[in-house]
C-alpha positions as CSV (number, residue, x, y, z in Angstrom):
1,M,38.4,-160.6,129.2
2,P,35.5,-160.0,131.6
3,V,36.2,-156.1,131.3
4,I,35.7,-156.7,127.5
5,L,32.5,-158.5,127.7
6,L,31.2,-155.9,130.3
7,F,31.8,-152.8,128.2
8,R,30.2,-154.4,124.9
9,E,27.3,-155.0,127.2
10,K,26.4,-151.4,127.6
11,T,27.7,-150.7,124.4
12,M,25.2,-152.7,123.0
13,K,22.9,-151.2,125.5
14,L,23.2,-147.3,124.3
15,N,22.7,-147.9,120.9
16,K,18.9,-149.0,119.6
17,T,18.6,-151.3,116.9
18,D,14.9,-150.5,116.2
19,G,15.9,-147.5,114.1
20,S,14.5,-144.9,115.9
21,T,16.3,-141.4,117.4
22,N,16.7,-141.2,120.6
23,L,15.7,-137.8,122.7
24,L,19.1,-136.5,123.1
25,T,20.7,-137.1,119.7
26,V,17.4,-134.8,118.3
27,L,18.6,-132.0,120.7
28,L,22.1,-131.9,120.1
29,V,21.3,-131.7,116.6
30,A,19.3,-129.1,117.2
31,A,21.4,-127.2,119.1
32,I,24.2,-127.4,116.8
33,T,22.2,-126.2,114.3
34,I,21.5,-123.2,116.2
35,M,25.0,-122.3,117.1
36,A,25.7,-122.9,113.4
37,L,23.6,-120.4,112.4
38,I,23.7,-117.5,115.1
39,Y,27.6,-118.1,113.9
40,L,27.0,-117.5,110.2
41,A,25.0,-114.4,111.0
42,M,27.6,-113.7,113.1
43,G,30.2,-113.7,110.1
44,G,27.6,-112.0,107.9
45,N,27.3,-109.1,110.0
46,W,31.2,-108.9,110.7
47,M,31.1,-109.0,106.6
48,R,28.8,-106.1,106.6
49,I,30.3,-104.0,108.7
50,R,34.2,-104.4,107.4
51,M,32.4,-103.9,104.0
52,N,31.0,-100.0,104.2
53,H,34.1,-99.7,106.4
54,G,36.0,-100.4,103.4
55,N,33.8,-98.4,101.2
56,D,34.1,-95.2,102.8
57,G,38.2,-95.5,103.0
58,L,37.5,-96.6,99.2
59,M,35.6,-93.3,98.5
60,A,38.4,-91.2,100.5
61,N,41.2,-92.3,98.3
62,T,39.1,-91.7,95.0
63,A,38.4,-88.0,96.5
64,D,42.3,-87.6,97.3
65,S,43.1,-88.7,93.7
66,I,40.4,-86.6,91.8
67,A,41.5,-83.5,94.0
68,R,45.3,-83.8,93.3
69,I,44.8,-84.2,89.4
70,N,42.3,-81.6,89.4
71,S,44.9,-79.1,91.4
72,N,47.1,-80.1,88.7
73,N,45.9,-78.5,86.2
74,G,47.5,-75.1,85.8
75,Q,45.1,-73.7,89.0
76,N,45.0,-74.4,92.5
77,C,41.6,-75.2,92.6
78,C,40.5,-78.5,93.3
79,V,36.9,-78.2,92.2
80,D,36.1,-80.4,89.0
81,G,35.3,-77.8,85.7
82,C,36.4,-74.4,87.8
83,G,38.0,-72.2,85.0
84,S,37.5,-69.4,87.0
85,T,39.6,-66.5,86.1
86,G,41.2,-64.5,88.9
87,H,39.6,-64.7,92.1
88,C,38.4,-68.2,92.7
89,P,35.0,-68.7,94.5
90,H,35.9,-71.7,96.1
91,Y,38.9,-70.2,97.4
92,T,38.5,-69.5,101.6
93,T,41.5,-68.6,104.2
94,I,42.2,-71.9,104.5
95,G,42.3,-72.3,101.2
96,Y,40.5,-74.0,98.2
97,V,37.6,-76.6,99.3
98,G,35.6,-78.4,97.7
99,Y,33.7,-81.6,98.3
100,F,34.0,-85.3,96.7
101,D,30.5,-86.0,95.4
102,N,30.5,-89.6,95.2
103,I,27.4,-90.2,92.1
104,G,29.4,-88.3,89.4
105,N,32.7,-89.1,91.4
106,K,34.1,-85.7,91.2
107,I,34.9,-82.4,93.7
108,V,32.1,-80.0,93.4
109,G,31.9,-76.9,95.4
110,E,28.3,-77.2,97.2
111,K,27.8,-79.9,99.8
112,P,26.1,-82.9,98.1
113,K,23.7,-85.4,100.7
114,G,25.7,-87.9,102.8
115,Y,26.9,-90.9,101.6
116,N,29.0,-92.5,104.3
117,E,28.2,-96.5,104.8
118,Y,29.6,-96.6,108.5
119,T,29.2,-95.0,111.5
120,K,33.1,-94.2,111.7
121,M,35.3,-93.4,108.9
122,E,39.1,-92.8,109.0
123,I,41.4,-90.6,106.6
124,H,45.0,-90.3,107.4
125,G,44.7,-91.7,110.6
126,H,42.1,-89.1,111.7
127,D,38.6,-90.5,113.4
128,Y,35.3,-89.7,112.2
129,Y,32.1,-90.2,113.5
130,G,28.3,-90.2,111.8
131,E,25.4,-92.0,111.2
132,P,25.1,-93.2,108.2
133,G,24.2,-91.5,105.3
134,T,25.2,-88.1,106.9
135,M,29.0,-87.6,106.2
136,V,30.5,-86.3,103.3
137,I,34.3,-86.0,102.3
138,K,35.6,-82.3,102.2
139,V,38.5,-81.1,100.4
140,V,41.1,-78.6,101.6
141,A,43.9,-77.6,99.0
142,K,46.6,-75.1,99.7
143,E,49.8,-74.6,98.2
144,G,49.8,-78.2,96.6
145,N,48.7,-79.6,99.8
146,M,45.5,-81.8,99.8
147,V,43.7,-81.9,103.5
148,L,40.6,-84.6,103.5
149,S,37.7,-84.5,106.5
150,W,34.6,-86.1,107.3
151,E,32.0,-83.7,107.8
152,L,28.2,-83.3,108.0
153,G,26.5,-83.6,104.4
154,K,23.5,-81.4,103.0
155,Q,20.5,-82.1,105.0
């Protein structure tokens, strides 16, 4: 019984009854608030990075789909609206070359300005690096196969 009374007396001394807050409580609340804001900012940055990386991946999937649809139009050329008969101007030694235009969602013959959103892009397990807004997706169609890669866009 004396131990309980001793504990009660010390507890009473720690709790103020006049309604004021002690300095330790204020410092702890401020520290917890600052830590919560830091973690919130870190989470937002992580989400932004994941979103930008995902957007680049979606552009690559879109470019692949559009190129496959275009090359199934009776010609091997993957460029939208290429109605050339005979020798196609988009044909090179590596195949039919086009570039994904993210604004019009089509494959064009000339390089557009860069549109990547993140510094690291990936297509089919290959990693490419470049500053945001500098890289474009290159599409090479040859004998029914599509090879996509990121390269520097028009400056």
